[in-house]
C-alpha positions in Angstrom: -10.9 -17.7 -3.7 -10.1 -15.2 -1.0 -7.5 -12.5 -1.7 -6.2 -12.9 1.9 -2.4 -13.6 1.8 -1.6 -16.8 3.6 1.2 -16.8 6.2 4.0 -19.4 5.8 7.2 -20.1 7.8 9.7 -18.4 5.5 12.6 -20.7 6.6 11.3 -24.0 8.0 13.0 -25.5 11.0 15.8 -27.9 10.1 14.5 -30.6 12.5 11.0 -30.2 11.1 12.3 -30.7 7.5 14.4 -33.7 8.6 11.1 -35.5 9.6 9.7 -35.1 6.1 10.5 -37.9 3.7 12.1 -36.2 0.7 13.6 -37.5 -2.5 16.6 -35.2 -2.9 18.1 -36.7 -6.1 18.6 -34.8 -9.3 16.1 -35.9 -12.0 17.6 -35.1 -15.4 15.5 -33.3 -18.0 14.5 -35.4 -21.0 13.1 -33.1 -23.7 13.9 -33.7 -27.4 11.7 -30.8 -28.6 12.2 -27.8 -26.3 10.0 -24.8 -26.9 12.4 -22.0 -25.9 15.7 -23.3 -24.8 18.1 -25.1 -27.2 19.1 -28.8 -26.9 22.5 -27.6 -25.9 21.0 -25.6 -23.0 19.1 -28.7 -21.9 22.3 -30.7 -21.9 24.1 -27.9 -20.0 21.3 -28.0 -17.3 21.7 -31.7 -16.9 25.5 -31.6 -16.8 26.2 -28.4 -15.0 22.9 -27.7 -13.1 22.2 -24.3 -14.6 21.5 -22.3 -17.8 22.7 -18.8 -18.3 22.2 -16.1 -19.7 18.8 -16.1 -21.2 17.4 -12.7 -22.4 13.8 -12.1 -21.5 12.9 -8.5 -21.0 13.7 -5.6 -23.3 15.5 -2.5 -22.0 12.2 -0.7 -21.7 10.5 -3.6 -20.0 13.1 -4.1 -17.3 13.4 -0.3 -16.7 9.6 -0.4 -15.9 10.1 -3.4 -13.6 13.1 -1.6 -11.9 11.0 1.5 -11.4 8.3 -0.6 -9.9 10.7 -2.3 -7.5 12.1 1.0 -6.4 8.7 2.2 -5.4 7.9 -1.1 -3.7 11.1 -1.1 -1.8 10.5 2.4 -0.6 7.0 1.4 0.6 8.3 -1.8 2.4 11.2 0.1 4.1 8.7 2.7 5.3 6.7 -0.1 6.9 9.7 -1.5 8.7 11.1 -4.0 6.2 14.4 -4.1 4.3 15.8 -4.9 0.9 15.7 -8.7 1.6 12.3 -8.9 3.2 10.1 -8.9 0.1 9.3 -12.6 0.0 6.3 -14.7 -1.4 5.8 -11.5 -3.4 3.6 -13.1 -6.0 1.0 -13.7 -3.3 0.9 -10.0 -2.4 1.7 -7.9 -5.5 0.0 -8.3 -8.9 3.0 -7.1 -10.8 5.2 -9.8 -9.3 2.5 -12.4 -10.1 2.7 -11.2 -13.7 6.4 -11.7 -13.8 6.1 -15.2 -12.3 3.5 -16.2 -14.9 5.2 -14.4 -17.9 5.0 -16.8 -20.9 8.6 -16.2 -21.9 9.9 -17.3 -18.5 7.5 -20.1 -18.2 8.5 -21.4 -21.7 12.1 -21.8 -20.4 11.0 -23.4 -17.2 8.6 -25.8 -18.9 11.4 -27.0 -21.2 13.2 -28.2 -18.0 10.2 -29.3 -15.9 7.6 -30.5 -18.3 4.2 -29.3 -19.5 2.6 -29.1 -16.1 4.3 -26.5 -13.9 3.4 -24.5 -10.8 5.1 -21.3 -9.7 5.2 -21.1 -5.9 7.9 -18.7 -4.8 9.2 -15.2 -5.3 11.8 -13.3 -3.3 13.7 -10.1 -4.0 17.4 -10.4 -3.1 18.5 -6.8 -3.2 22.1 -6.1 -2.1 22.5 -2.4 -1.4 25.9 -0.7 -2.0 28.3 -1.7 0.8 25.6 -3.6 2.7 28.2 -6.1 4.0 25.9 -9.2 3.6 26.7 -12.3 1.7 24.6 -15.3 0.7 26.6 -18.3 1.8 27.0 -21.4 -0.3 23.8 -23.4 -0.1 21.3 -25.6 -1.9 17.8 -24.3 -2.3 16.4 -27.8 -1.6 17.8 -27.6 1.9 15.2 -25.0 2.8 12.1 -26.4 1.0 9.6 -29.1 2.2 9.3 -30.4 -1.4 9.7 -33.8 -2.9 10.8 -35.1 -5.3 13.6 -32.7 -6.2 12.1 -31.3 -9.4 12.3 -27.6 -8.8 14.0 -24.8 -10.6 14.9 -21.3 -9.5 14.9 -18.4 -12.0 17.1 -15.5 -11.1 15.9 -12.3 -12.9 18.4 -9.5 -13.0 16.6 -6.3 -12.0 20.0 -4.5 -12.1 23.1 -5.5 -14.0 24.9 -8.2 -11.9 28.6 -8.8 -12.2 31.6 -9.6 -10.2 32.0 -6.0 -9.0 28.6 -5.8 -7.3 28.5 -9.5 -6.1 26.7 -11.5 -8.8 25.5 -15.0 -7.8 28.0 -17.8 -8.2 27.4 -21.5 -9.0 29.4 -24.6 -8.3 29.1 -26.3 -11.7 27.9 -30.0 -11.5 27.4 -29.9 -7.7 23.7 -30.9 -8.2 24.9 -34.5 -8.9 26.3 -35.1 -5.4 22.9 -35.1 -3.6 21.9 -33.3 -0.5 25.0 -31.9 1.2 25.8 -31.4 4.9 25.7 -27.8 6.1 26.4 -25.9 9.3 24.2 -23.2 10.8 25.5 -19.8 10.0 26.8 -17.6 12.8 26.3 -13.9 13.3 29.9 -13.1 12.2 29.2 -14.7 8.9 26.9 -11.7 8.0 24.9 -14.2 6.0 21.4 -13.3 4.5 20.5 -17.0 5.0 21.1 -19.4 7.9 23.0 -22.2 6.4 26.6 -22.6 5.1 28.1 -25.4 3.0 31.9 -25.5 3.7 34.6 -26.0 1.1 32.3 -25.9 -2.0 35.2 -26.0 -4.5 35.5 -29.8 -3.8 32.3 -30.3 -5.7 33.1 -28.4 -8.9 34.2 -25.2 -10.6 33.0 -21.8 -9.5 31.1 -20.0 -12.3 30.0 -16.4 -12.1 26.4 -15.8 -13.0 27.0 -12.4 -14.6 23.7 -11.1 -16.1 22.5 -7.9 -17.8 19.3 -6.4 -16.4 16.4 -8.2 -18.1 18.3 -11.5 -18.4 17.7 -14.6 -16.3 19.5 -17.7 -15.3 17.9 -21.0 -14.3 19.3 -23.5 -11.8 18.5 -26.8 -10.1 17.3 -26.7 -6.5 20.3 -29.0 -5.7 22.9 -26.8 -7.2 25.3 -25.2 -4.8 25.3 -21.4 -5.2 25.8 -18.2 -3.2 27.2 -14.6 -3.5 29.7 -12.4 -1.9 29.0 -9.1 -0.1 28.4 -6.2 -2.4 31.3 -3.8 -1.6 30.7 -1.7 -4.7 28.9 1.7 -5.1 26.2 0.0 -7.2 23.1 -1.8 -6.1 22.6 -5.4 -7.2 18.9 -6.5 -7.2 17.5 -9.8 -8.5 14.1 -11.4 -8.2 14.2 -15.2 -7.5 11.2 -17.0 -8.9 10.6 -20.7 -7.9 8.9 -23.3 -10.0 8.1 -27.0 -9.5 6.9 -29.9 -11.7 3.3 -31.1 -11.2 4.3 -34.3 -9.4 6.2 -32.4 -6.7 4.4 -32.6 -3.3 4.7 -29.8 -0.7 4.5 -30.3 3.1 3.8 -27.5 5.7 1.0 -26.2 3.5 3.4 -24.8 1.0 1.1 -26.1 -1.7 -1.0 -23.1 -0.8 1.6 -20.8 -2.5 0.9 -22.3 -5.9 0.1 -20.6 -9.2 -0.5 -22.8 -12.2 1.6 -21.3 -14.9 1.5 -24.2 -17.4 -1.0 -27.1 -17.6 -2.9 -28.3 -14.6 -2.8 -30.7 -11.6 -5.4 -33.5 -11.8 -4.7 -34.4 -8.1 -5.6 -30.9 -6.8 -2.6 -30.9 -4.6 -1.4 -27.4 -5.5 -3.7 -24.4 -5.3 -4.0 -21.9 -8.0 -3.8 -18.5 -6.3 -5.5 -15.6 -8.0 -3.7 -12.5 -9.1 -3.5 -10.1 -6.2 -5.5 -6.9 -6.6 -2.7 -4.7 -5.2 0.2 -4.0 -7.5 
């Protein structure tokens, strides 16, 4: 297969997404014998929509990943990008591909999605000190041409993430209320994304996703989440990694983003992208 990186619409048009039939209901996990997560964590995911924290990388491993990201960010900025523009990174950079397919992460995801899993997304969300940008309350599923709603986001802490430097926040249990109405963000919102769900507290309790570097959280694509602006003197970088169950179908050619990380797809819907040669 060609090493050429395909080009995708990073944020599909809302009207285009509305024309795609999508099953946006939460599908609970049924797994009596999880490989990595505990039965209690499976129950928490079903009830609250997330699992956190899960320790994955050692101090030495995450230090190596952080040093790699520092070099990558320097290169991207020199080419005209910024700390939020490194998206679909597993299609471009071999080291990100390796993280997406890391067995320890995939074991956790497979416990939630089943034995046939595709990894299809990767995006660094790096809040520089005092950068003034928030990530408004939103559901991942609002942005994705995927159906049914059997997708999970892994948030890997590259730096320590806490309240001071604007950790991600969840609305516990909000994945049970279905797809929510949102408004387009305005310039004065200083939002990294382009959607805002108003009054999120009506759907559940706010939970801070505080993580140490090397830890992950996992959340449903229907869970309301977001983060405040980072007003601290510390950076807050995380890598979001997206996975879907084998029976999920992708429109707009997003199936071309796929990497088979567990099992296989007998239908051939998802591709299996090779590891990029460039790290």
